[in-house]
Backbone as CSV, one residue per row, in Angstrom:
resi,resn,N_x,N_y,N_z,CA_x,CA_y,CA_z,C_x,C_y,C_z
1,MET,49.661,8.895,17.156,51.051,9.327,17.335,51.092,10.418,18.388
2,GLY,51.988,10.304,19.414,52.141,11.303,20.447,52.972,12.460,19.949
3,ILE,52.917,13.557,20.701,53.633,14.753,20.265,55.144,14.546,20.246
4,MET,55.679,13.760,21.224,57.128,13.534,21.255,57.571,12.710,20.059
5,ASP,56.767,11.709,19.699,57.081,10.917,18.504,57.054,11.798,17.261
6,TRP,56.060,12.689,17.223,55.908,13.558,16.048,57.089,14.510,15.927
7,MET,57.623,14.980,17.090,58.707,15.963,17.074,60.039,15.363,16.630
8,ARG,60.195,14.040,16.796,61.457,13.422,16.386,61.631,13.566,14.876
9,GLY,62.772,13.950,14.457,63.028,14.108,13.023,62.638,15.463,12.498
10,LYS,62.036,16.344,13.359,61.690,17.697,12.951,62.761,18.656,13.482
11,SER,62.903,19.773,12.822,63.880,20.781,13.245,63.138,22.025,13.707
12,PHE,63.311,22.397,14.972,62.674,23.580,15.531,63.708,24.333,16.357
13,GLY,63.520,25.661,16.509,64.441,26.457,17.293,64.369,26.101,18.763
14,THR,63.137,25.950,19.266,62.941,25.606,20.677,61.800,24.620,20.770
15,GLN,61.650,24.066,21.968,60.532,23.142,22.209,59.206,23.893,22.117
16,ASP,59.207,25.161,22.567,57.978,25.959,22.474,57.560,26.150,21.020
17,ASP,58.567,26.372,20.150,58.252,26.504,18.716,57.587,25.236,18.196
18,ALA,58.096,24.106,18.633,57.549,22.832,18.186,56.110,22.660,18.655
19,LEU,55.854,23.053,19.910,54.494,22.920,20.441,53.520,23.829,19.692
20,VAL,53.961,25.041,19.414,53.106,25.969,18.670,52.804,25.409,17.279
21,TYR,53.832,24.917,16.612,53.674,24.348,15.272,52.716,23.162,15.300
22,TYR,52.877,22.315,16.299,52.032,21.119,16.429,50.573,21.512,16.650
23,ARG,50.400,22.468,17.563,49.025,22.894,17.861,48.358,23.553,16.661
24,MET,49.131,24.338,15.913,48.570,24.967,14.713,48.148,23.918,13.693
25,GLY,48.956,22.881,13.576,48.610,21.802,12.653,47.340,21.095,13.072
26,MET,47.203,20.852,14.377,45.993,20.196,14.887,44.766,21.070,14.676
27,LEU,44.933,22.387,14.896,43.804,23.305,14.696,43.369,23.342,13.243
28,ARG,44.366,23.307,12.331,44.027,23.284,10.901,43.251,22.024,10.543
29,LYS,43.678,20.888,11.104,42.964,19.629,10.833,41.546,19.673,11.384
30,MET,41.412,20.198,12.614,40.090,20.280,13.229,39.169,21.195,12.426
31,ALA,39.725,22.306,11.934,38.929,23.230,11.127,38.472,22.565,9.838
32,ALA,39.384,21.816,9.209,39.037,21.120,7.962,37.942,20.091,8.198
33,TRP,38.075,19.325,9.284,37.051,18.332,9.600,35.724,19.006,9.952
34,GLY,35.799,20.169,10.616,34.579,20.892,10.964,33.828,21.348,9.735
35,VAL,34.572,21.864,8.758,33.943,22.297,7.507,33.296,21.116,6.797
36,MET,34.008,19.983,6.745,33.460,18.798,6.084,32.199,18.306,6.788
37,ALA,32.211,18.338,8.122,31.041,17.900,8.879,29.853,18.818,8.627
38,PHE,30.117,20.133,8.560,29.051,21.094,8.296,28.440,20.880,6.918
39,LEU,29.297,20.689,5.910,28.797,20.464,4.549,27.986,19.181,4.470
40,ALA,28.426,18.153,5.187,27.680,16.889,5.200,26.315,17.082,5.834
41,LEU,26.255,17.877,6.917,24.977,18.133,7.585,24.026,18.887,6.676
42,VAL,24.553,19.908,5.985,23.719,20.674,5.052,23.168,19.774,3.962
43,PHE,24.018,18.897,3.435,23.577,17.985,2.377,22.456,17.081,2.865
44,VAL,22.625,16.522,4.058,21.614,15.602,4.606,20.294,16.324,4.816
45,LEU,20.357,17.551,5.378,19.127,18.294,5.662,18.377,18.655,4.397
46,PHE,19.090,19.201,3.422,18.408,19.675,2.230,18.086,18.562,1.240
47,ALA,18.640,17.382,1.455,18.272,16.248,0.600,16.989,15.601,1.071
48,ARG,16.575,15.905,2.312,15.365,15.297,2.839,14.141,15.905,2.161
49,PRO,13.110,15.106,1.858,11.924,15.597,1.145,11.282,16.809,1.805
50,MET,11.247,16.859,3.147,10.555,17.957,3.800,11.230,19.295,3.504
51,TYR,12.524,19.294,3.226,13.220,20.527,2.917,13.187,20.822,1.430
52,ARG,13.169,19.784,0.607,13.110,20.009,-0.832,11.710,20.431,-1.252
53,GLN,10.701,19.924,-0.567,9.343,20.121,-1.035,8.435,20.821,-0.043
54,GLY,8.876,21.136,1.118,7.984,21.794,2.042,8.648,22.257,3.305
55,GLU,7.886,23.022,4.064,8.381,23.555,5.314,7.927,22.677,6.477
56,PRO,8.853,22.146,7.268,8.451,21.343,8.403,7.706,22.163,9.446
57,THR,7.946,23.495,9.473,7.283,24.334,10.462,5.822,24.584,10.114
58,VAL,5.433,24.335,8.870,4.059,24.568,8.431,3.155,23.394,8.801
59,ALA,3.689,22.185,8.733,2.889,20.984,8.993,2.260,21.039,10.379
60,GLY,0.964,20.756,10.422,0.258,20.719,11.695,-0.453,22.015,12.035
61,LYS,-0.132,23.101,11.314,-0.794,24.367,11.579,-2.197,24.371,10.962
62,ARG,-3.107,25.081,11.609,-4.452,25.191,11.055,-4.423,26.084,9.828
63,ALA,-5.069,25.630,8.762,-5.099,26.406,7.522,-5.924,27.669,7.727
64,HIS,-5.364,28.788,7.303,-6.065,30.067,7.429,-7.348,30.046,6.603
65,ASP,-8.459,30.428,7.207,-9.737,30.458,6.497,-9.826,31.725,5.645
66,PHE,-10.519,31.642,4.517,-10.668,32.797,3.643,-11.889,32.606,2.752
67,PRO,-12.446,33.711,2.233,-13.607,33.613,1.338,-13.229,32.925,0.029
68,THR,-14.135,32.129,-0.494,-13.908,31.430,-1.762,-15.099,31.675,-2.696
69,GLU,-14.887,31.282,-3.934,-15.981,31.280,-4.907,-15.801,30.031,-5.756
70,ILE,-16.511,28.982,-5.385,-16.350,27.685,-6.042,-17.533,27.437,-6.961
71,TRP,-17.211,27.289,-8.252,-18.223,27.113,-9.293,-19.277,28.212,-9.220
72,GLY,-18.822,29.449,-8.961,-19.716,30.595,-8.936,-20.461,30.797,-7.631
73,LYS,-20.242,29.927,-6.658,-20.943,30.020,-5.375,-19.988,30.524,-4.289
74,ALA,-20.392,31.592,-3.598,-19.555,32.165,-2.548,-19.538,31.263,-1.324
75,GLY,-18.409,31.233,-0.653,-18.280,30.416,0.550,-16.971,30.708,1.245
76,HIS,-16.498,29.722,2.013,-15.217,29.850,2.726,-14.468,28.528,2.631
77,LEU,-13.168,28.602,2.799,-12.365,27.378,2.816,-12.887,26.408,3.869
78,SER,-13.319,26.931,5.008,-13.802,26.080,6.100,-15.035,25.265,5.707
79,ASP,-15.733,25.697,4.646,-16.889,24.922,4.166,-16.449,23.564,3.618
80,LEU,-15.165,23.444,3.293,-14.642,22.198,2.712,-14.101,21.257,3.788
81,ARG,-14.313,21.610,5.051,-13.872,20.732,6.140,-14.467,19.340,5.945
82,GLY,-13.645,18.332,6.126,-14.067,16.961,5.844,-13.498,16.451,4.530
83,LYS,-12.928,17.371,3.739,-12.275,16.998,2.487,-10.775,17.277,2.584
84,VAL,-10.003,16.535,1.821,-8.594,16.875,1.640,-8.539,17.917,0.522
85,VAL,-7.881,19.040,0.786,-7.829,20.141,-0.177,-6.387,20.355,-0.642
86,VAL,-6.214,20.385,-1.955,-4.920,20.724,-2.550,-5.016,22.188,-2.961
87,LEU,-4.558,23.070,-2.082,-4.690,24.512,-2.282,-3.512,25.025,-3.111
88,ASN,-3.815,25.437,-4.344,-2.772,25.813,-5.299,-2.889,27.287,-5.682
89,PHE,-1.826,28.057,-5.431,-1.772,29.457,-5.835,-1.099,29.550,-7.201
90,TRP,-1.741,30.229,-8.142,-1.264,30.220,-9.509,-1.670,31.512,-10.236
91,ALA,-1.271,31.629,-11.522,-1.701,32.722,-12.400,-1.503,32.287,-13.846
92,SER,-2.316,32.830,-14.734,-2.242,32.435,-16.144,-0.965,32.929,-16.816
93,TRP,-0.309,33.953,-16.242,0.912,34.515,-16.826,2.181,33.882,-16.252
94,CYS,2.014,32.869,-15.411,3.137,32.226,-14.725,3.523,30.935,-15.453
95,PRO,4.681,30.895,-16.148,5.075,29.696,-16.910,5.093,28.399,-16.096
96,PRO,5.663,28.376,-14.867,5.630,27.109,-14.102,4.206,26.681,-13.750
97,CYS,3.309,27.673,-13.556,1.906,27.340,-13.269,1.259,26.665,-14.477
98,ILE,1.550,27.217,-15.649,1.018,26.637,-16.888,1.562,25.214,-17.064
99,GLU,2.836,25.048,-16.738,3.490,23.745,-16.890,2.817,22.656,-16.056
100,GLU,2.391,22.994,-14.838,1.834,21.971,-13.956,0.317,21.802,-14.079
101,THR,-0.329,22.662,-14.872,-1.789,22.619,-14.978,-2.334,21.269,-15.454
102,PRO,-1.790,20.658,-16.521,-2.330,19.349,-16.940,-2.242,18.291,-15.837
103,ALA,-1.136,18.307,-15.089,-0.986,17.328,-14.007,-1.977,17.590,-12.886
104,LEU,-2.291,18.862,-12.619,-3.304,19.185,-11.606,-4.685,18.712,-12.058
105,ASN,-4.961,18.852,-13.353,-6.222,18.314,-13.888,-6.311,16.804,-13.665
106,HIS,-5.204,16.108,-13.943,-5.179,14.655,-13.739,-5.346,14.298,-12.263
107,LEU,-4.703,15.079,-11.402,-4.818,14.820,-9.967,-6.255,15.013,-9.500
108,GLN,-6.908,16.053,-9.996,-8.307,16.291,-9.621,-9.178,15.079,-9.957
109,LYS,-8.982,14.521,-11.141,-9.765,13.348,-11.539,-9.426,12.141,-10.675
110,TYR,-8.185,12.067,-10.233,-7.723,10.922,-9.433,-8.285,10.951,-8.017
111,ILE,-8.473,12.160,-7.456,-8.857,12.243,-6.040,-10.313,12.656,-5.795
112,GLU,-11.008,13.148,-6.820,-12.329,13.740,-6.583,-13.353,12.744,-6.067
113,SER,-13.218,11.484,-6.407,-14.179,10.483,-5.930,-13.885,10.031,-4.510
114,ARG,-12.787,10.542,-3.941,-12.399,10.129,-2.592,-12.435,11.297,-1.598
115,ASN,-13.424,12.159,-1.804,-13.650,13.260,-0.876,-12.445,14.198,-0.791
116,ALA,-11.922,14.571,-1.945,-10.779,15.466,-2.018,-10.892,16.302,-3.288
117,LEU,-10.201,17.423,-3.310,-10.245,18.267,-4.507,-9.049,19.200,-4.556
118,VAL,-8.766,19.659,-5.777,-7.793,20.726,-5.999,-8.571,22.033,-5.972
119,LEU,-8.064,23.023,-5.231,-8.685,24.342,-5.194,-7.643,25.372,-5.629
120,GLY,-7.880,26.006,-6.779,-6.950,26.994,-7.298,-7.305,28.405,-6.859
121,VAL,-6.284,29.172,-6.531,-6.466,30.590,-6.186,-5.555,31.385,-7.124
122,SER,-6.152,32.118,-8.059,-5.391,32.795,-9.106,-5.058,34.237,-8.735
123,TRP,-3.842,34.661,-9.137,-3.419,36.040,-8.944,-3.794,36.926,-10.134
124,ASP,-4.489,36.379,-11.106,-4.818,37.144,-12.315,-5.630,38.394,-11.991
125,GLU,-5.194,39.528,-12.540,-5.941,40.772,-12.397,-6.938,40.950,-13.538
126,ASP,-6.600,40.412,-14.697,-7.455,40.548,-15.883,-8.444,39.377,-15.930
127,PRO,-9.736,39.649,-15.712,-10.713,38.552,-15.721,-10.838,37.861,-17.074
128,ASP,-10.651,38.615,-18.154,-10.762,38.023,-19.489,-9.619,37.032,-19.735
129,ALA,-8.386,37.426,-19.370,-7.243,36.520,-19.523,-7.419,35.281,-18.656
130,TYR,-7.972,35.480,-17.470,-8.232,34.360,-16.550,-9.231,33.371,-17.152
131,GLU,-10.348,33.890,-17.644,-11.389,33.021,-18.206,-10.888,32.316,-19.464
132,LYS,-10.111,33.024,-20.257,-9.555,32.408,-21.473,-8.632,31.250,-21.104
133,PHE,-7.824,31.444,-20.082,-6.913,30.383,-19.640,-7.694,29.161,-19.179
134,LEU,-8.746,29.377,-18.401,-9.558,28.249,-17.928,-10.130,27.458,-19.099
135,LYS,-10.583,28.175,-20.105,-11.175,27.522,-21.271,-10.116,26.810,-22.102
136,ASP,-9.002,27.498,-22.369,-7.951,26.920,-23.212,-7.321,25.689,-22.568
137,GLN,-7.160,25.728,-21.247,-6.513,24.624,-20.536,-7.490,23.540,-20.096
138,GLY,-8.781,23.802,-20.251,-9.783,22.818,-19.842,-9.696,22.504,-18.354
139,ILE,-9.622,23.540,-17.513,-9.456,23.353,-16.073,-10.623,22.555,-15.495
140,ASP,-10.311,21.457,-14.816,-11.333,20.579,-14.249,-11.556,20.802,-12.752
141,PHE,-10.700,21.597,-12.133,-10.821,21.791,-10.690,-11.358,23.194,-10.386
142,PRO,-12.034,23.369,-9.251,-12.552,24.690,-8.905,-11.424,25.683,-8.661
143,THR,-11.613,26.896,-9.132,-10.610,27.940,-8.948,-11.297,29.294,-8.986
144,PHE,-10.681,30.290,-8.394,-11.248,31.635,-8.411,-10.117,32.656,-8.376
145,ARG,-10.435,33.898,-8.746,-9.435,34.963,-8.776,-9.336,35.654,-7.423
146,GLU,-8.098,35.961,-7.035,-7.846,36.734,-5.816,-6.625,37.604,-6.105
147,PRO,-6.793,38.644,-6.956,-5.653,39.429,-7.452,-4.943,40.266,-6.392
148,THR,-5.531,40.454,-5.214,-4.855,41.251,-4.181,-3.669,40.499,-3.572
149,LYS,-3.637,39.182,-3.752,-2.585,38.305,-3.192,-2.634,38.220,-1.666
150,LYS,-3.663,38.774,-1.073,-3.774,38.813,0.393,-3.767,37.413,0.992
151,VAL,-4.558,36.516,0.413,-4.648,35.151,0.939,-3.303,34.446,0.833
152,ALA,-2.673,34.555,-0.338,-1.377,33.892,-0.552,-0.339,34.393,0.443
153,LEU,-0.279,35.703,0.647,0.710,36.265,1.558,0.439,35.853,3.000
154,GLU,-0.833,35.709,3.360,-1.154,35.249,4.708,-0.699,33.809,4.925
155,TYR,-0.643,33.049,3.845,-0.157,31.676,3.926,1.369,31.610,3.895
156,GLY,2.007,32.696,3.501,3.463,32.688,3.397,3.932,32.390,1.992
157,THR,3.144,32.826,0.990,3.471,32.569,-0.413,3.701,33.885,-1.151
158,PRO,4.975,34.292,-1.318,5.267,35.512,-2.069,5.486,35.257,-3.556
159,VAL,5.730,34.003,-3.939,5.933,33.640,-5.346,5.094,32.404,-5.656
160,ILE,4.782,32.250,-6.932,3.953,31.120,-7.359,4.661,30.325,-8.454
161,PRO,4.234,29.044,-8.620,3.176,28.353,-7.878,3.637,27.865,-6.504
162,ASP,2.706,27.802,-5.595,2.895,27.243,-4.272,1.644,26.446,-3.947
163,THR,1.811,25.330,-3.274,0.672,24.457,-3.005,0.708,23.940,-1.573
164,TYR,-0.451,23.962,-0.934,-0.595,23.469,0.436,-1.572,22.302,0.443
165,ILE,-1.182,21.232,1.109,-2.073,20.083,1.269,-2.736,20.210,2.637
166,ILE,-4.059,20.293,2.637,-4.825,20.502,3.861,-5.648,19.257,4.150
167,ASP,-5.556,18.754,5.360,-6.259,17.507,5.681,-7.746,17.746,5.970
168,ARG,-8.448,16.672,6.274,-9.896,16.754,6.461,-10.298,17.529,7.705
169,HIS,-9.344,17.782,8.577,-9.612,18.525,9.804,-9.185,19.986,9.694
170,GLY,-8.769,20.388,8.501,-8.400,21.781,8.292,-6.987,22.126,8.699
171,LYS,-6.122,21.117,8.831,-4.732,21.365,9.191,-3.815,21.106,7.998
172,ILE,-2.739,21.883,7.917,-1.797,21.751,6.807,-0.921,20.516,7.009
173,LEU,-0.869,19.676,5.995,-0.017,18.496,6.026,1.364,18.787,5.446
174,ARG,1.376,19.585,4.386,2.633,19.784,3.671,2.520,20.970,2.728
175,LYS,3.653,21.602,2.464,3.716,22.685,1.484,4.682,22.295,0.382
176,PHE,4.243,22.453,-0.868,5.088,22.163,-2.020,5.477,23.476,-2.698
177,TYR,6.774,23.644,-2.928,7.281,24.826,-3.620,7.381,24.562,-5.113
178,GLY,6.938,25.507,-5.908,7.150,25.414,-7.349,6.271,24.382,-8.031
179,ALA,6.470,24.268,-9.351,5.680,23.325,-10.151,6.036,21.881,-9.780
180,GLN,5.017,21.025,-9.769,5.204,19.622,-9.426,4.592,18.737,-10.511
181,GLN,5.076,17.507,-10.577,4.468,16.521,-11.463,3.411,15.796,-10.628
182,TRP,2.234,16.405,-10.557,1.199,15.947,-9.635,0.648,14.568,-9.953
183,ASP,0.835,14.107,-11.171,0.319,12.789,-11.534,1.422,11.745,-11.671
184,SER,2.588,12.014,-11.094,3.662,11.010,-11.106,3.299,9.867,-10.165
185,PRO,3.855,8.677,-10.374,3.558,7.545,-9.479,3.863,7.855,-8.020
186,GLU,4.959,8.563,-7.775,5.329,8.893,-6.394,4.317,9.844,-5.764
187,MET,3.867,10.830,-6.538,2.908,11.796,-6.003,1.543,11.149,-5.772
188,LEU,1.120,10.296,-6.685,-0.166,9.621,-6.508,-0.126,8.677,-5.307
189,ALA,1.023,8.053,-5.089,1.178,7.196,-3.903,1.090,8.030,-2.627
190,TYR,1.649,9.245,-2.675,1.561,10.155,-1.527,0.102,10.482,-1.224
191,PHE,-0.679,10.781,-2.260,-2.090,11.089,-2.044,-2.888,9.865,-1.628
192,ASP,-2.509,8.699,-2.104,-3.166,7.480,-1.645,-2.998,7.326,-0.130
193,SER,-1.807,7.647,0.363,-1.565,7.521,1.796,-2.374,8.541,2.587
194,ILE,-2.522,9.749,2.043,-3.308,10.786,2.716,-4.786,10.437,2.719
195,LEU,-5.280,10.007,1.585,-6.708,9.729,1.448,-7.131,8.489,2.220
196,GLY,-6.140,7.737,2.696,-6.461,6.587,3.536,-6.562,6.959,5.001
197,LEU,-6.286,8.253,5.309,-6.324,8.719,6.683,-7.607,9.493,6.940
198,GLY,-8.023,9.450,8.171,-9.154,10.285,8.594,-10.515,9.753,8.204
199,LYS,-10.575,8.548,7.674,-11.878,7.973,7.323,-12.550,7.420,8.576
200,SER,-13.843,7.595,8.642,-14.578,7.068,9.798,-15.556,6.010,9.345
């Protein structure tokens, strides 16, 4: 509809008044459509798995190396090069960490025969509480205490649980926020796809 057609049947003091009124109406419509478009964009972005479960800016970065203690033996994360590492930051006093522990145990059993492992880094300050948790939960994956939180903060983890998937070349594939159902069919399919990569 043209502006002259729109003005027919309307009552205005002057033609200028009509033009101002028309333009204001168009601006209101454009603003409404702009808001709707913005909300749609936000929905699309945050509905995508990379935003719900990880940072796209992290993928492809080299995993920061740090000292480890696996099964009582001192070493470094870089010693695990050639393996897929599920790096999980946790603590025995963290309810979401406790919630995901059984699934992490199941994941460890699922991937350990395929040159991969779960590596836990605990924020526990109390060694007795830490050891009791390992025993009570029957932890099957290697883990060690790092109560200073230095390693986690260097990775960009201020809250736990947080998990980083590191490929066989030492690069981060994905970051998962919060507790996950690590043994769900979808998650196991994700690891199947990862473990099929990088084989020689």
